[in-house]
N, C-alpha and C positions, 0 to 999 in steps of 0.2 A: 633260509633268509626270510625275515619278517616282511610283510607287505608294507608299501609306502602309506604313511598316514597323511591324508590330504586335508586341506581346509584349516590348517593350524593358524595361518596368518589372519584369516577372517575371524577366527575364534579369538585370537589374541587382540585384534582391534576392538572387538565387541567388549572384551573384559577391561580394556585399558581406557576406553573412551566413553563418556556419557554425552549424549546429544539431546538438546532440548529445542523443539521447534517454537518459533515465535510468530505471533500475530494470527491473522491479518491485523495490522495496526498502522497508525500514522504517528510519527514522532516529530516534534518540533526540536529546534536546536537546544532549548533549555531542558527538554526531556532527555535528549541524547547526552547532554553534559552531565546529568546525574549518573547515567550509566558509566560514563568515562571516569568520573571522579571516584565512583565506587570501585572500579577496577584498579585505579592508581593506588587507592588506600589499601586494597588487598595486596597489591604488589609490594608496597612499602612494608606491610606487616610481614609478608613472607620473606622479604629480604632481611628484616631484622632478626628472624629466627634462624638464618643460615650462618654457618661459620665462614663460608667463603662464597663468592658469587662473581660471575663474569659480567653481570649487569648491575649498574647502580640502582638504588631504591627508586621506586616510582617509574621505572622504565616501561612505558606502555607504547607500543607501536600503533599509530593511527593513520590509516590510509583511506583516501577518498578516490575511488577509481584507481588510476595509475599515479596519483599524486600523494606524496607523504606530507602530513601535517606535523610541524614541529610543536605546536601547541593547539589546544582545542579551538581557540579563537580563529585559527587559520581556516577553519571550515566555512566561515562566513564568506570567504572568497571563492569557495568551490562552486563549480557549475552544476546545474541540475543533473547533467549526465554523470558527473563525478559522484554526486550524492546518491546516484542509483545503486552504488555499491560502497558501503562504508565498512571497514574492518578494523577492529581493535584486538590486540593480542598481547599477552604477557607470557613469556617463555623463561623459565627459571629452573635450572638444575633438573632437567628431565620432565618437569611438570609444565602444563600449558593451560591457558585460558584464552579461548578465541571466540570473538563475537563477530558474526558475519551478517550484515543487514542489507537486503536488497528486496525489491518488489517480487522477485522470482524465487528467492531462497533466503530464508532468515533463520539462523540457528545459533546456539551457543554450544561450544564443544569444550569439555574440560576433562582432565584426567580423572577417571572414575574412582581411583583410590584416594583422591585428595578431598577429604570430607569438607573442609572449609570452602574449597572452590565449588563443590557441588551445591552447598547451601547458598552461596552467593549467586550462583547461576539460577537457582530456582527463585530467589528473591528478585533478580533482574527480570526473569521471565514474567513474574507477576506484575512488576512495574510496567513493562512494555505492553503486556496483554491488557492492562487496564486502559490503554489508549486504543482499544479495538476499533477498527474501521474497515468496512467492507467496500466502501465506495470505489476506491482505486483498483480493486481486484477485478472488476467487470471488464476492464479494458487492457488487462495484462498481456494477453496473447492474441494477436490478430488472427491466428489459425482458428480460434474459437469465436472471436468477436465478429469479424466481417461476414463469414457465411451466415451467422445468426441474424445480423442486421439486414443483409440483402434478402435472405430467405423470408424473414418475417414481413418485411416491407412488400415483397412481391406477392406472397400468398394472402396477406391482409387486403391488398388492393384488389386481387382477384375475387376474394370473398365479398368485398363491398360491391363490386360490379355485378356479381352473381345475385346478391340480395336486392339490388336496385332494378334488375331486369323485370319484365312483365311476367306475371304468373307467380303463384306461391312456390317458395323454395321447398325442395324435398330434403328429408333427413340425410339420404345418401349423398346428395349434392353438397350440403353443408359440411358433412363429415369429410368429404374429399379435400376440402380446404383446411378444416380444423386440424386434422392429423398432421399435415406438414408444418402448420403453425406451431403446434405443440413440440414437434420434433426439433425445429430450429430454436425454439425457446429453451428447450433442455440442453441443446448444444451450447448455447450461450452461457448457461449456468455452470458449465465445466470450468470456466475461468476461476470463480471463487472457490470451487471445490479443489482445484489444483493448488490454489494459494493456501488453503487450509492444510493440505497434505504436506507441502514442502516448506511452509512458512512464508510470510510476506510482510515486509515493513517498508513503508514509504516515508522518506525523510523530507521534511519541509524546511527550507533554508530561512527560517524566521523563528523568533521566540514565540511562544504560544500567545502571550499578551499582545504582541505586535500584530500577529495574524488576526486576532479577534478585533482589534481596533480597525484594521484595514477592511475586514469583513463588514463591520458595522457601517463604515464609510461607504462601501460599495452598495450595501442595501439602501442607504439613505439616498445615494445618487439615482438608484433604480427607481425608488418611489417618487423622487422629484421629477424624473423623466416621464414616468407614467402619468403623474398628475398634470404635468405640462401638456402632454399629448392629449389627455382627456379634455382639459380646458380649451386647448386649441381646436379640437374637434367640435366641441359645443359651440364655441364662438363662430366657427366657420358655418355651422348649421344655422345659427341665429341670423348671421349676416346674409346667408343664402336665402333664408326665408323672407327676410325683409325685402331684399331685392326682388324676390318673386312676387311679393304683394305689390310693390311699387310698379312693376312691369305689368301686373294684371289689371291696374286701374285703366278705365276707358279714357 
């Protein structure tokens, strides 16, 4: 009797599926719409080449969390929690094209033998990766974030106290604080490294132009607030000085 051959299913999955990691990136709704429309066009083209199909042309499933969107415009009503995981998929006669987007895992999976799907997946990956952003990845996992924040704050404060004490600091004394600081800093850096390994895409529930407009308005309000605070502080100083001079007169 011949021995059992193990690992065939894993080998089969590797040959049948191509997976492309995405990001880290930030996508606005108009960026996401381009991906969705490209997948719909691909689905329509694939349907036209089929003799028969269980699905009508352009049938692309669109999910935001547990909610299913009938059209792309429905995503505007999605909550931030629902936008934390958006999935698009096209399944047709044994072939598949799946896009999964979340801050913790972002991939495109296609049938490896479908040349057109593989080419589209690679183009989509370029489109998404062009919106590269690392900013959101630093706070992805509290397991890496909070120990790093607490540890850095604690040992930095201890180092400041040590340097402020009387007497010259010693190299061994400084090193006893610097080593933990570096350790906690490296621990915090694991968040973006994990995001790079598994893919990470943050979806913003605004079009890119609208977000830029709001950002400009926010910056303007900040500058107005800072200017107002500065002017108020200067006027308060002037008034205080005047009253001081008046009170100083005999």
